[in-house]
MARMARGU-994133 format. One record per residue (C-alpha): residue number from 1; residue in three letters; x, y, z. Coordinates in Angstrom, 3 decimals, padded with zeros to 6 digits. Example, Ala and Ser with C-alpha at 12.3 -4.5 7.8 and 13.67 -1.06 7.14 Angstrom:
% MARMARGU-994133
 num residuo     east    north       up
   1     ALA  012.300 -004.500  007.800
   2     SER  013.670 -001.060  007.140
***
This chain:
% MARMARGU-994133
 num residuo     east    north       up
   1     MET  056.899 -025.189  129.778
   2     VAL  059.736 -027.605  129.771
   3     PHE  058.161 -029.299  132.962
   4     PHE  054.843 -029.749  131.128
   5     ALA  056.611 -031.099  128.127
   6     TYR  058.416 -033.554  130.533
   7     ARG  055.034 -034.652  131.971
   8     PHE  053.676 -035.054  128.608
   9     CYS  056.557 -037.380  127.474
  10     ILE  055.960 -039.474  130.663
  11     HIS  052.287 -040.008  129.499
  12     LEU  053.173 -040.490  125.906
  13     ALA  055.896 -043.093  126.783
  14     LEU  053.395 -045.050  128.966
  15     LEU  050.978 -045.018  126.116
  16     LEU  053.383 -046.163  123.504
  17     LEU  055.085 -048.875  125.538
  18     ALA  051.819 -050.528  126.549
  19     PRO  051.532 -052.746  123.254
  20     PHE  055.029 -054.056  123.750
  21     THR  054.725 -055.543  127.210
  22     ARG  053.447 -058.809  125.691
  23     PHE  056.745 -059.300  123.883
  24     HIS  059.452 -057.671  126.099
  25     THR  060.280 -059.686  129.232
  26     ARG  061.872 -056.921  131.129
  27     LEU  059.257 -054.353  130.239
  28     LYS  056.431 -056.818  131.151
  29     GLU  058.145 -057.306  134.493
  30     LEU  058.246 -053.591  135.110
  31     ILE  054.713 -052.960  134.180
  32     GLU  053.491 -055.950  136.430
  33     GLY  055.775 -054.547  139.238
  34     TRP  054.132 -051.196  139.129
  35     ARG  050.710 -052.785  139.418
  36     GLU  051.889 -054.931  142.435
  37     SER  053.511 -051.839  143.967
  38     ASN  050.421 -049.887  143.720
  39     LYS  048.479 -052.542  145.669
  40     ALA  051.375 -052.691  148.239
  41     LEU  051.316 -048.852  148.651
  42     CYS  047.488 -048.748  148.996
  43     ALA  047.767 -051.522  151.799
  44     PHE  050.578 -049.578  153.538
  45     GLU  049.504 -047.760  156.626
  46     ALA  051.513 -044.975  157.964
  47     ASP  052.210 -044.777  161.628
  48     PRO  052.244 -041.209  163.054
  49     SER  054.292 -042.403  166.097
  50     ARG  057.117 -043.827  163.859
  51     PRO  058.747 -041.577  161.291
  52     LEU  059.254 -043.049  157.819
  53     TRP  062.310 -042.267  155.728
  54     TRP  061.874 -043.066  152.018
  55     PHE  065.079 -043.953  149.946
  56     HIS  064.835 -044.146  146.249
  57     CYS  067.462 -046.151  144.371
  58     ALA  067.701 -046.568  140.640
  59     SER  069.217 -050.102  140.884
  60     LEU  071.156 -052.352  142.986
  61     GLY  074.420 -050.179  142.987
  62     GLU  072.551 -047.291  144.425
  63     PHE  070.904 -049.458  146.984
  64     GLU  074.329 -050.490  148.229
  65     GLN  075.297 -046.794  148.534
  66     ALA  072.257 -046.312  150.731
  67     VAL  072.754 -049.237  153.036
  68     PRO  075.336 -047.558  155.350
  69     VAL  072.995 -044.639  155.873
  70     MET  069.913 -046.910  156.382
  71     GLU  071.943 -048.986  158.938
  72     ALA  073.147 -045.833  160.629
  73     LEU  069.695 -044.457  160.751
  74     ARG  068.162 -047.531  162.198
  75     ALA  070.914 -047.678  164.831
  76     GLU  070.416 -044.100  165.963
  77     VAL  066.434 -043.985  165.557
  78     PRO  065.213 -047.429  166.589
  79     ALA  061.636 -046.449  165.790
  80     VAL  062.251 -045.338  162.299
  81     ARG  060.430 -047.003  159.390
  82     ILE  062.293 -047.281  156.015
  83     ALA  060.614 -047.444  152.588
  84     VAL  062.842 -048.270  149.548
  85     SER  061.862 -047.723  145.930
  86     PHE  063.579 -049.018  142.815
  87     PHE  063.208 -048.099  139.143
  88     SER  065.234 -051.227  137.905
  89     PRO  063.619 -054.736  138.133
  90     SER  066.993 -056.271  138.812
  91     GLY  067.556 -054.043  141.869
  92     PHE  063.996 -054.743  143.063
  93     ARG  064.388 -058.667  142.654
  94     ALA  067.479 -058.549  144.485
  95     ARG  066.512 -056.627  147.431
  96     LYS  062.692 -056.963  147.758
  97     HIS  062.943 -058.914  151.000
  98     SER  065.792 -056.645  152.467
  99     PRO  065.443 -056.734  156.312
 100     LEU  066.414 -053.034  156.241
 101     ALA  063.229 -051.969  154.771
 102     ASP  059.597 -052.078  156.048
 103     LEU  058.387 -051.556  152.421
 104     VAL  060.115 -052.296  149.136
 105     PHE  058.373 -051.273  145.869
 106     TYR  058.821 -050.066  142.247
 107     LEU  058.725 -046.376  141.933
 108     PRO  055.448 -045.772  139.926
 109     PRO  055.645 -043.612  136.789
 110     ASP  056.182 -039.887  137.416
 111     THR  052.617 -038.668  136.934
 112     ALA  050.692 -036.288  139.223
 113     ALA  048.399 -038.997  140.283
 114     ASN  051.356 -041.333  141.286
 115     ASN  053.099 -038.434  143.178
 116     ARG  049.924 -038.097  145.342
 117     LEU  049.527 -041.714  145.873
 118     VAL  052.951 -042.387  147.104
 119     LEU  053.235 -039.301  149.288
 120     ASP  049.686 -039.795  150.674
 121     GLN  050.400 -043.493  151.613
 122     LEU  053.973 -043.108  153.005
 123     LYS  053.679 -039.627  154.691
 124     PRO  057.430 -039.543  154.757
 125     ALA  059.352 -037.563  157.327
 126     ALA  062.246 -037.427  154.780
 127     VAL  063.152 -038.568  151.305
 128     VAL  066.528 -039.598  150.250
 129     TRP  067.305 -039.836  146.517
 130     VAL  070.497 -041.708  145.736
 131     LYS  073.075 -040.670  143.219
 132     TYR  071.656 -039.102  140.113
 133     GLU  068.219 -040.415  138.824
 134     PHE  065.836 -037.460  138.792
 135     TRP  062.108 -037.717  138.446
 136     PHE  061.003 -034.035  138.438
 137     GLY  057.428 -034.517  139.242
 138     TYR  058.334 -036.291  142.438
 139     LEU  060.949 -033.639  143.193
 140     ARG  058.331 -030.852  142.796
 141     ALA  055.947 -032.767  144.969
 142     PHE  058.557 -032.798  147.689
 143     ARG  059.165 -029.088  147.439
 144     LYS  055.366 -028.125  147.422
 145     GLN  054.736 -030.392  150.442
 146     GLN  057.916 -028.999  152.265
 147     ILE  059.088 -032.599  152.805
 148     PRO  062.793 -032.570  153.670
 149     SER  064.635 -034.158  150.816
 150     PHE  068.267 -035.141  150.283
 151     LEU  070.388 -036.195  147.259
 152     LEU  072.956 -038.652  148.492
 153     ALA  076.311 -039.683  146.970
 154     ALA  075.525 -037.344  144.023
 155     THR  077.769 -036.914  140.936
 156     PHE  077.400 -034.124  138.407
 157     ARG  079.600 -034.235  135.295
 158     ASN  080.728 -031.834  132.850
 159     GLY  078.049 -031.409  130.103
 160     HIS  075.247 -032.904  132.199
 161     PHE  071.879 -032.443  130.540
 162     LEU  070.756 -030.409  133.525
 163     SER  073.465 -027.757  132.905
 164     LYS  072.190 -026.781  129.471
 165     PHE  068.964 -026.095  127.539
 166     PRO  066.418 -027.682  127.764
 167     GLY  067.377 -029.568  130.877
 168     LYS  068.368 -026.486  132.691
 169     ALA  064.878 -025.357  132.866
 170     LEU  064.310 -028.306  135.310
 171     PHE  067.330 -027.603  137.507
 172     PRO  065.192 -025.622  140.020
 173     GLU  063.576 -028.965  141.087
 174     VAL  066.983 -030.402  141.765
 175     ALA  068.170 -027.165  143.429
 176     ALA  065.185 -027.484  145.958
 177     PHE  066.681 -030.438  147.659
 178     SER  067.222 -029.693  151.337
 179     HIS  070.733 -030.755  150.883
 180     ILE  072.878 -032.326  148.129
 181     PHE  075.692 -034.490  149.265
 182     THR  078.277 -035.163  146.422
 183     GLN  080.916 -037.885  146.103
 184     ASP  083.511 -035.345  144.991
 185     GLU  084.446 -031.583  144.992
 186     PRO  084.057 -031.175  141.260
 187     SER  080.402 -032.240  141.385
 188     ALA  079.682 -029.915  144.291
 189     VAL  081.160 -026.922  142.341
 190     ARG  079.083 -027.831  139.346
 191     PHE  075.847 -028.127  141.346
 192     MET  076.504 -024.756  142.876
 193     ALA  077.336 -023.181  139.507
 194     CYS  074.104 -024.165  138.193
 195     GLY  072.152 -022.519  141.202
 196     ALA  071.952 -025.244  143.978
 197     PRO  072.292 -023.323  147.220
 198     ARG  072.833 -026.341  149.671
 199     VAL  075.701 -028.508  148.459
 200     CYS  078.315 -030.186  150.462
 201     CYS  080.981 -032.728  149.538
 202     THR  080.575 -035.543  151.985
 203     GLY  082.256 -038.407  149.956
 204     ASP  081.099 -041.697  148.711
 205     THR  079.228 -043.894  151.131
 206     ARG  080.353 -046.924  149.235
 207     PHE  083.689 -046.682  151.069
 208     ASP  081.762 -047.097  154.377
 209     ARG  079.841 -049.938  152.817
 210     VAL  082.885 -052.012  151.620
 211     ALA  084.660 -051.350  155.040
 212     ALA  081.783 -052.945  156.811
 213     THR  081.657 -055.805  154.559
 214     ARG  085.380 -056.460  154.985
 215     LEU  085.099 -056.312  158.905
 216     LYS  082.219 -058.713  159.148
 217     VAL  082.834 -060.982  156.201
 218     GLU  082.240 -064.695  156.833
 219     ARG  084.337 -067.642  155.703
 220     ILE  083.293 -069.541  152.585
 221     PRO  084.653 -073.030  153.042
 222     ALA  084.125 -073.997  149.368
 223     ALA  086.227 -070.988  148.204
 224     GLU  088.886 -071.952  150.651
 225     ALA  089.115 -075.453  149.388
 226     PHE  089.242 -074.250  145.757
 227     ARG  092.021 -071.677  146.266
 228     GLN  094.128 -073.643  148.840
 229     GLU  097.474 -071.880  148.890
 230     GLU  097.551 -070.851  145.285
 231     LEU  097.095 -067.364  143.752
 232     LEU  093.520 -066.687  142.920
 233     VAL  092.339 -064.362  139.983
 234     ILE  088.732 -063.198  140.459
 235     ALA  086.659 -062.045  137.492
 236     GLY  083.990 -059.924  139.163
 237     SER  080.622 -059.027  137.513
 238     SER  082.153 -060.120  134.268
 239     TRP  080.854 -059.930  130.843
 240     PRO  081.767 -061.926  127.722
 241     GLU  084.385 -059.304  126.987
 242     GLU  086.373 -059.965  130.168
 243     GLU  085.780 -063.643  130.032
 244     ALA  087.273 -063.760  126.439
 245     LEU  090.319 -061.837  127.516
 246     ILE  091.005 -064.183  130.377
 247     ALA  090.565 -067.117  128.216
 248     ALA  093.131 -065.499  125.801
 249     PHE  095.605 -065.110  128.549
 250     ILE  095.323 -068.768  129.655
 251     LYS  095.587 -069.933  126.046
 252     GLU  098.819 -067.981  125.732
 253     HIS  100.388 -068.457  129.132
 254     GLY  098.658 -071.442  130.645
 255     LEU  097.181 -071.422  134.278
 256     CYS  100.387 -069.932  135.718
 257     GLY  099.911 -072.015  138.853
 258     ALA  096.768 -070.008  139.667
 259     LYS  093.142 -070.658  140.189
 260     TRP  090.497 -068.808  138.404
 261     LEU  087.153 -067.665  139.793
 262     ILE  084.688 -066.247  137.371
 263     VAL  081.747 -064.497  138.841
 264     PRO  079.717 -063.307  135.789
 265     HIS  077.210 -060.382  135.975
 266     LYS  074.453 -062.500  134.447
 267     VAL  074.141 -065.962  135.900
 268     ASP  071.492 -067.262  133.524
 269     ALA  072.019 -070.876  132.344
 270     SER  072.865 -070.053  128.851
 271     HIS  075.701 -067.544  129.832
 272     VAL  077.061 -069.978  132.395
 273     ASP  077.064 -072.712  129.711
 274     GLU  079.032 -070.412  127.496
 275     ILE  081.606 -069.706  129.991
 276     CYS  082.043 -073.351  130.959
 277     THR  082.400 -074.183  127.278
 278     ARG  085.138 -071.303  126.858
 279     PHE  087.265 -072.760  129.740
 280     ALA  086.515 -076.469  129.238
 281     LEU  090.114 -077.351  128.299
 282     TRP  091.399 -076.162  131.644
 283     GLY  089.164 -077.989  134.164
 284     VAL  085.955 -075.974  134.802
 285     ALA  083.072 -076.433  137.211
 286     ARG  079.995 -074.638  138.240
 287     TRP  079.798 -073.400  141.860
 288     SER  076.476 -075.287  142.436
 289     GLU  078.057 -078.493  141.302
 290     TYR  081.617 -078.075  142.723
 291     THR  083.090 -080.768  144.978
 292     PRO  085.353 -078.878  147.304
 293     GLY  089.010 -079.899  146.971
 294     ASP  088.615 -081.469  143.489
 295     PRO  092.225 -081.285  142.200
 296     GLY  091.073 -081.383  138.610
 297     ILE  089.143 -078.046  138.792
 298     HIS  091.144 -074.831  138.018
 299     VAL  088.225 -072.557  136.817
 300     LEU  085.232 -072.299  138.977
 301     VAL  082.092 -070.349  137.655
 302     VAL  079.860 -068.947  140.268
 303     ASP  076.272 -069.506  138.997
 304     SER  074.391 -067.689  141.921
 305     ILE  074.212 -064.168  143.112
 306     GLY  075.160 -062.533  146.383
 307     LEU  078.644 -064.081  146.975
 308     LEU  080.908 -061.743  145.176
 309     ALA  081.633 -059.188  147.898
 310     SER  082.636 -061.909  150.355
 311     LEU  084.661 -063.955  147.827
 312     TYR  087.038 -061.135  147.333
 313     GLN  088.690 -061.915  150.683
 314     TYR  090.414 -064.859  149.000
 315     GLY  091.579 -063.069  145.800
 316     HIS  094.887 -061.773  144.781
 317     VAL  093.933 -059.965  141.439
 318     ALA  090.625 -058.715  140.295
 319     VAL  089.389 -058.370  136.742
 320     ILE  086.310 -056.111  136.994
 321     GLY  083.634 -056.278  134.430
 322     GLY  081.756 -053.651  132.476
 323     ALA  084.338 -051.289  131.088
 324     TYR  085.426 -053.300  128.000
 325     GLY  081.892 -053.141  126.791
 326     ASN  079.258 -050.394  127.134
 327     THR  077.436 -051.570  130.237
 328     GLY  079.492 -049.415  132.724
 329     LEU  082.159 -050.368  135.083
 330     HIS  081.034 -052.472  138.086
 331     ASN  082.031 -051.885  141.687
 332     ILE  085.737 -051.835  141.994
 333     LEU  085.754 -050.779  145.642
 334     GLU  084.593 -054.133  147.011
 335     ALA  087.772 -055.781  145.605
 336     ALA  089.969 -052.699  146.423
 337     ALA  088.926 -052.935  150.194
 338     PHE  090.384 -056.358  150.356
 339     GLY  093.712 -055.100  149.030
 340     MET  093.467 -056.367  145.451
 341     PRO  094.918 -054.827  142.408
 342     ILE  092.314 -054.327  139.712
 343     ILE  092.222 -054.683  135.908
 344     CYS  089.304 -053.175  134.025
 345     GLY  088.520 -051.767  130.623
 346     PRO  089.212 -048.163  129.411
 347     HIS  085.474 -047.059  129.145
 348     THR  085.182 -045.477  132.583
 349     GLY  084.437 -041.867  131.998
 350     LYS  081.553 -041.882  134.284
 351     PHE  083.407 -043.627  137.198
 352     TRP  085.736 -041.303  138.887
 353     GLU  087.086 -044.050  141.161
 354     ALA  088.799 -045.683  138.134
 355     ALA  090.830 -042.505  137.339
 356     ALA  091.586 -042.050  141.079
 357     GLY  092.532 -045.602  141.538
 358     ARG  094.841 -045.550  138.409
 359     GLU  096.450 -042.553  139.796
 360     ALA  096.954 -044.174  143.313
 361     GLY  098.495 -047.196  141.441
 362     PHE  096.138 -050.056  141.891
 363     VAL  093.920 -049.723  138.812
 364     PHE  095.216 -050.959  135.492
 365     GLN  093.235 -050.226  132.235
 366     PRO  094.959 -052.067  129.317
 367     ALA  093.228 -050.917  126.112
 368     ASN  093.395 -054.201  124.117
 369     GLU  094.002 -057.890  124.266
 370     SER  097.783 -057.864  124.067
 371     ALA  098.034 -055.123  126.690
 372     PHE  095.603 -057.028  129.063
 373     ILE  097.714 -060.152  128.718
 374     GLN  100.845 -058.292  129.503
 375     THR  099.227 -056.450  132.464
 376     LEU  097.792 -059.718  133.930
 377     GLN  100.972 -061.498  133.496
 378     GLN  102.936 -058.810  135.353
 379     LEU  100.479 -058.917  138.355
 380     ILE  100.589 -062.686  138.528
 381     SER  104.331 -063.069  138.243
 382     GLN  105.610 -060.130  140.007
 383     GLU  104.864 -060.437  143.783
 384     ASP  106.250 -056.941  144.644
 385     VAL  104.106 -055.189  142.033
 386     ARG  101.014 -057.057  143.102
 387     ARG  101.693 -056.382  146.867
 388     LYS  102.302 -052.549  146.435
 389     SER  099.262 -052.211  144.322
 390     GLY  097.114 -054.108  146.738
 391     GLU  098.358 -051.928  149.638
 392     ALA  097.607 -048.768  147.744
 393     ALA  094.123 -050.275  147.118
 394     ALA  093.287 -050.861  150.858
 395     LEU  094.729 -047.488  151.764
 396     PHE  092.715 -045.697  149.202
 397     CYS  089.469 -047.123  150.629
 398     GLU  090.528 -046.640  154.317
 399     GLN  091.273 -042.970  153.826
 400     ARG  087.774 -042.320  152.289
 401     ARG  085.541 -043.666  154.986
 402     GLY  083.140 -041.372  156.808
 403     ALA  080.673 -040.174  154.213
 404     THR  077.694 -041.801  156.040
 405     ALA  078.248 -040.037  159.230
 406     ARG  078.752 -036.667  157.744
 407     ALA  075.554 -036.848  155.642
 408     LEU  073.334 -038.433  158.157
 409     GLU  074.255 -035.763  160.732
 410     MET  073.155 -033.038  158.398
 411     MET  069.999 -034.916  157.400
 412     ARG  068.893 -035.496  160.981
 413     ALA  069.593 -031.909  161.919
 414     THR  067.209 -030.852  159.077
 415     VAL  064.503 -033.530  159.829
 416     LYS  064.351 -033.433  163.530
 417     ALA  062.440 -036.458  163.689
***
């Protein structure tokens, strides 16, 4: 009964949302993306001689967690084909031309007709769902067609809707995954307590991802020219909350002989203009307009995407966005892998790595402006504190590598293709 109610809600949502597509840009983009994806799926031809693995990622963060597995899979099975689906327009936009994938598409709405369309066209040898986005019609279709399916880098918190009524009635679809690979032991215990029979804590594939990024990172001459020999504070995936806190710090303590690199989560022109106005008193420039080596520039605003993970190689202190508002903490592991102490907001309940990093001694979560200013001042002025925190961050990441190999070994033993 709950499953049929779920299906009804999907159809009702599609009906109710249709009139708003003319006025809501993101919704319009999503609907148009579904149409284009249906065309791409209908044009896609399965190749019986080449097994296809389908990875579904809610957005860009989940894609980054899947990348190490996709790369390892291609290395071990050169003939494999990979399809990647997204739910989020931002994830699709950023990775629609990924060289890792033979096909990138929006996941069509979870109707029976779309379930048949996707599986008939892809004919997947295996399906990998990343982290925690569940579409129960698709999961049921995998089970009925006996397609090996895996949940990768999963988390399962206390009070999750699938652990209580009415969500618990849908849990059998989740329990039917061939294997569930969790990021941490508590999640594995909770999955098994709810009735999932094949659960294993393999760890978080992001540690393999950031390790690979660190090992193959390329020089960025403009960043070198900007930093020179000075201390560099990087605001990674910042929102206005973090940008305001940094501005408050500089207003109180000055530049402290440091350079300041602001890499906002949103790089639209209006937001970049707001940042430049906020920091105008201290010599600010846009990345796209920066003249390397200009001595008058102390604050540089990166107005393009795709650079942040590599820019961390030049940083000394990171301020990571998302946890002072309600958007969710952005990736702290990219900075930690380069040995950077991290400041972020207190709203990190869904992000186990923040609590673990705080315990390890490299994550700092000041609750308000005065505490933020005090914490940042300590990390800038006290080299020993900064160095010990950075060493703890690098060690934290290094010790947690290996999730990709553990998960892929069990996947390939199950699929045998």
